[in-house]
N, C-alpha and C positions, 0 to 999 in steps of 0.2 A: 524715419531717417536714422541711420546708424550714427551714434555719437562716438566720441573718443573713448578708448578703453579706460576703465576706472583703475587708478593706481593710488594706493594708499600705503604710506610708509610710516611706521611708528619709530620715533626717535630712540636710538639705542637698542633696537630690537631687529629681528630678522623678519618681522611680519610684513607681508605685502599682498596685494590683491590685483588681479588682472581679469579683464572681461573681454571675451571674443564672441563674435557673431557667427551663426550658421543658420541652417534651416533644416527642419525635420518634415518628412513627407506625411501628408494626410490624404490618402487616396491618390489622386493625380495632381494635387496641389501641395504646397509646402509653406509652412509658417515659420516665422523667425524664432529662434531659440538662442538664448545667451548662455555661454559656457563660462563660468567663473572659477578661477583658481585662487585659493587662499592658502598662504604659507604662514605658519605661526610656530613659536617655540614649542617643543615637545618631542616625544618619541617619534622616530621616522615611520609614519603610517600614512595610508591614503584611504580616503573615504569618498564615495560617490553619492550624492544626494540629489533627488529629484528625477531620477531615471528609473523606470520600471523594467525595461527590456533587458533580458539576460545578455544580449550581445553588447549592450552599452556597459554593463557591469564588468564584463570580461575585458573591456578596453584598457583597464589600468595595467594589465600585464603586457599587452601589446605595446602600449605607449611607453612604458618603462624600458622595455628592451630596445625599442626604436630610438629613444633618446640617448641611451648609453651607447648603442651601436653607431650612432651618428656623431659621436665625439663630444656630446654635451654632458653636463654633470647632473646627476639625479639629486634633487634637493634633499639635504640632510635636515629635514624638519617635518612637522606635522602638515600634511597636505589634504585639503578638502576641495573636491570638485563638485560644483553645484550647477544644476541645469534649471533655467527658468524660461517659461513657466514650468512649475513642477509637474511631474507625471509624464515626462517625455516618453513617447512610444516610438522606437526606431528599430526597424527590422534589419538594417544594414549597419556596417561599421563605419559610416561616413563621419561619425563624431570623433574618430581617432585623431585626425589632424587638428581640429579646433581645441581638443583637450591638450594635445602636446604643445600647441602654440601658447595657450593660456599658462601652462606650467613654465615654459621657457621665458615668457614675459614676466611672470611673477617672481621667478628666480633671477631676473635681470641678466639673462644670457643672450637675449636678442632684444632689439629696440622695441619699445612699446608702440612706437609709431607705425609698425607693420600692421597692426590691427585697426588703424584708423580707416574708417570707411571701407572695410573689407569683410568678406564672408569666406569662411574656410570649410572645405569639404575633402574627405578622402580617408580611405583605410590605410593603415600603416602595417608594413611588414616588420618582422622582428629585426631585420637588418637596416631599418630606416627608410626603405623604399616606400613611396606613396603609390599605392596600388589602384588600379582601375576599380571603380565602385559602381554598382548598379543603382538605379533609381535617382541619379543626379539630374536628369533632364527636367524632372518636376520642379526642382529648385531653380534651375536655370530659366525656366519659363515663368516664374513667379514675378509679380510686380514689385519694383524697388526703385530707389533713386538712381538716375542715370549714371551718377558718379561712382557708385559702389563697384568695387572690384571683387570678382569671384576667384578665389585661389582653389584650384582643383587639381586632381591627378593629371599628369600630362597626357595620358591615354584618353581621358574624358574631355579634355579641353576643346578639341575641334568640334565635337558635336554640340557642346554647350555654347561655344562661340557663335553658332548659327542662330541661337535664340536670344542672346543679349550681348552687349558690348562689355569691354573691360574684363576679359577672362585671361587668367594667367595659369599656365600649366607647370606643375612642379613634379620632378621625378624622384627627389630624395629630400628627407627632412633637413639634411645638411645644407640644402640650397637656401635656407632661411638666413644663413650667415651673410650672404651676398645678394641682397635684394636688387641691386643695380643690374644684376644679370638677368632678372626675370621681370623687370619693370615693363618690358614691351609685351603688350597683350597679344593673344592669338588673333589673327585676322578673321573677321566675320565672313562666313561663307554660307549664304542663304541656300545654296544648292543642297546642303546637308539635310534640309527638311523637305526636299522635293520627294514626292511619292506619286509619280505619274502612272498613266495607264500601262499595263503590261502589254508587251508586243509579242510575247512568245506565242507561236501558233499552237492551237489546241483543236482537237476534232470537234466538228459541229454536227448537230443532229440533222440528218437528211430525210426528206420525205415526211416531215412532221410539221405541217403548217399550223396545226392547232397548238402544238407545243411551243413553237416560236411565238405565236400570238400571246399565249399565257406568260411566257418568259418576258416578253416585251412589256406587258402590263405590270408584272411583278417588279421589274427593274425601274420602271417609270415612277411608280407610286411607293416603292419600298415595301411592298406587300409580302407577307409570309405565304408560302406556297407548299402544299403537300401533293406529291405525285405518287400514283399507284400504277404499277405495270409489271409484266413478267420480266425475268432477267434478260438483259440485252436490249431493252426497249429504248434506251437512251436517256435514262433519268439523270445519270451522273453528268452526261454531256450537257443536258439542259441546265444543270446547276452552274457549270462553268460558263455556259452561254450568258446567264444572268450576270455573272461577274464581269464579263467582257462588255456587256451592254451598259453597265454603270459608268458614269462620267468620271473624270479624274478627280482625285481628292483635292479639296480646297487646302489652302495653307493651314488653316485652323484644324481641319480634319487630319491632315498629315502629321501635324504636331501632336495632337492627342494620341494618334496611333503610335508614334515613336515613343512617347512618354510611357504608355502602357507596356509596350514591348521592352523598354528599358527597365521598368520595374520588375518584369518577369525575367529579366536577364536573357532576352532573346533578341535576335536580329529581325527587324521588321522586313516584310517582303516588299517587292516592288509593286506599285499599284495598289488596288483594293485588296484588303485582306480576304483570304478564303481559307477558313478553318474547317477541317473535316476530321473530327475525332472518331476513333473506333468506338463501336457500340459497347465495349467493355469498360469505358471510362467511368470513373467514380463521380459522385455528386460534387465532391470538392474539386476534382479536375475540371468539371464542366462549368460550374458557377463560381469557383474560386474557394480558397480556404487555406488549408494547411495551418501550421502553427503561427506563421507570420502573416496570415490573411492576404495571401498573394492573389492576383487576378487569375481567373480561369478562362476557359475557351470562349465563353460568351463575351467577356471583356476584351480579349484579344481580337475578337471579330467585330469590335466597335467600328462603325462606318463601313463594314464589309459584310460578307456572307458567311453564315454558319450553316454548313451542309451536314445534315444528319442522315446518312444512308442506313437503310434497314432500321427505320425508326422503332418498330415494335420490338426489336432485339435489345434496345436499351432497357436498363432496369426501370421499374415503375417509379422509384424514388427519383431517378435522374431525370426522367421525362417530366414529372410533376414539378421539379425544381425550376423548370423553364417558365412556369406560368407567370410568376410575379415580374421577372425582368422583361418578358415579352410585352407586358402592359406598361411598366414604368420606365423602361429604357435605362435602368441602372440597377445595381445590386449592392447591398450592404452586407459585408462580411464581418462578423464579430467573433473573436476568439478571446482567450483569457487575457492575453497581453496586448492584443491589437484589435482595432475596429476601423475599417476603412470602407468608403463608398467608391465604387468604380462605375464608370459609364458602361452601358451595355446596349447601345442603340444598333443592334445587329439585325440583319435580315435573315430570318429562318427559312431555309429551303430544305425540305425533308422528302425522303423517298421511302417507299415500302413496296413489298410484293403484295399482290392481292390475297395471298394465303401463305402458310408456312412453306409449302413446296414451291410456290411461285407461279403455278400454272393454272390457277382458277380462271375459267372462261377462255382459256387459250384455244385457238382453232387447230393447233397442231399437236399439243402435248396434253394428255389427260391429267387431271388433278388427282393427287393421291391423299388429300387431307380429309380427315373425318370431320363431322359436324362439330364435335367437341373441340378438336384442335383448332378449327377455324374460329370458334367462339373465343377460346383463350387468346388467340392471336389478336383479334380485334379489341378485346377488353383491355389490352395494354395501353390503348389510346383513349383517355378519358374525355368526357364531354367538355369539361372546362378548358382542357388544352386545345381541342379542336375548335372550341368557340373563339379562340384567339388567332386562328388561321383564316386568311382571306380567300385564298384560291385553292380549290381542289380540282385536280385534273387526272384523268385516266390516260395512260400512255400505252400505245400499241407499237409492236415492232415495225421498223421500216422495211420496205421491200428491198431485197438484195440489189435490184437494179438501181435504186436510189442510193444505196450505200456505195456502190461501185462507181457512181458518176463522179466527175471532177468536182473539186471543192471551190473552183473559181466563182461559180454562181453564188455559193453559200457565203463566200467572203464579201461579195458585192452586197448581198442581202444584209450581212452583218453591219457593214458600213452605213447603209441606209437606215437600219434599225437604230444604230448608235446615234445618228443624227436626230431621228424622231424622238428618242428617249431624252436626249439632251435638251431639245426644244420644249418638250412637254414638262420636264422637271424644272426648267427655267421659268416657265409660265406659272407653275404651282408655287415656286419660291417667291415670285413677284407678287402673287395673289395673297398668300397666307404666311410666307416665311418659313415653311416647313413642308416635308413630304406629305402627300395626300394620306398616307397611312397613319399620320400623326395629327390629323385634323381633330380638334376637340369636338366632342359630341354636340355641344351647344352651338357650334358654328356650321355644322354640316348642312342644315337646311338652307341657310343663307348662301353658303358657297356653292351649293349644287343648283340653286335658282330653279327649283321645280315649279312647273306650272300647276294650276289647280287640278287639271285633269290628270296629270302625271302623278300628283300626290295622292289622289283618290285611287288611282290604279295600283299604286304601290301599297297602299293600306289594304286593299282587297287581296292582292297577291300575297302579301306578308302574312295575313291571317290564314289564308288557305295553306300556305307552306309552313305555318306554325313557327315563323321566325321569332327569335328573341329580340329584345331591344338591341343587344350588342350585335347580333347577327344582321339586323337591319342597318345599323350604322356601318358595319363592314361592307355591306353591299353598296351603300351610298359612297363610301370612300373609293371602292373599286370602280364604280360608275363614273365618279369624278375623274379618275385617271383615264378611263376610256375616252371620255369627252375631251380631255386635254390632248390625247394622241390624235384626235380628230380636229383639234383646234377649235372646239366649240365652247362657248361661254356657259351654255345652259345644258343641264343633264336632262335627257329625254327618256322616254319609255324604251327606246332602242338600246341605250347604254345600260339601263337598269336590267333589261332582259338578259343581256350578255353577262352582267355581274351575277345575276341569280343562277345562271347556268353553272358558273364556276362554284357557286355555293351548293348546288344540288348534287355535285359529284360525290360518290361514295355514300350517298344517302344521308348526308349531313345537313339537310335543309333545316333541321330544327336547331342547329347550333347558332 
């Protein structure tokens, strides 16, 4: 609970102390930080204590100019600004406003009651404007007492008001002189967090029943998939098909998506996220990093699809960086001044050509690749990475007659597939509370409900195909998804056979 601001006056001196509440982001959450301003007799100096980030230490110059530009008096005394708990790491300038408020209260230029039960956020311009600040949604979504009021930049207020009550938007530091003008909070609009299914039409793969089937399985269970096929076979369309098959985001998922995009200072897309970075992307760009430990593409794709086209063209370091987040569903980024954990529960959909020229085994175009070039191409994909992919599928070009046919039937097929996916995902969530791709290894046998005969068959087949333990578990998860699409409680040899077929593509049966 936020208490009243601390005010201490020493008789016959100018010493005073003020305490203001705010929050600093840690990943996609935010913890309470107290900003204290202490005025004491001495030479006019200012010192910041307890903050390590450079952007916070630079705040004293912005705050000083903003206070003077807004018509306030800069204290003619020794000024100490303290942050508690000590060691505040803040990548944005959202501490500017609470620092200014603490100084103005300590110097008795605004009423101390303004800080009662309130939290302050916002970057200050040199002219006193309270500027829009990135990363504030994490603070707005944090747990707090219902009576607490959030004082934010006016441009941020509508979005934050969708997450909590009692939000006040300020445009200028001078507005603190007349609190009666901004006592009315911004109305809450829950529509601001809506992130429904996109309705924009996109091309659908035609004459590809096998590709549709694999895409439906991938969307239902949240399985990672790797497609291989010559240029123009429809791999990119299959990736967008999976995005369309996914159900609408829940309120919690939409909120997490908005928070991550707000931290990255980007506008979240409508519907499920579909991130498709170029193969020249750096490791920091993909997994996150930079000096401020900002989220990368894998976190931006949280609850959505990460599509990596031309997978072998990505650098080896970039591809290998995917291994840990694919397994854990989160990524921890540590830099000299910042260390944050970001969620990364994305669905990896990757595509590649069968060879560097793209026409290996093509019935129409001869392959121009040497044996050594083909070997170097395939070596870019390590066994540990492939071990974390559930579905492997070869894609062939569609017949031109299928491509030229009307899309009406495909749209009908899409609607039917969306319904099947939604029903199967709902069944999985009711059964284990998570997607089938995230079933714990210890629960697989129980949730698949294999008969004794089926279990013996799987053991013999797994030994013959030289499946690893992880490979076996992934086959079981895919089989569980196939059974859900058929509305079956028990996984049979039929579902396991189909799952093994997807594992056997590209010769990755040993994965």
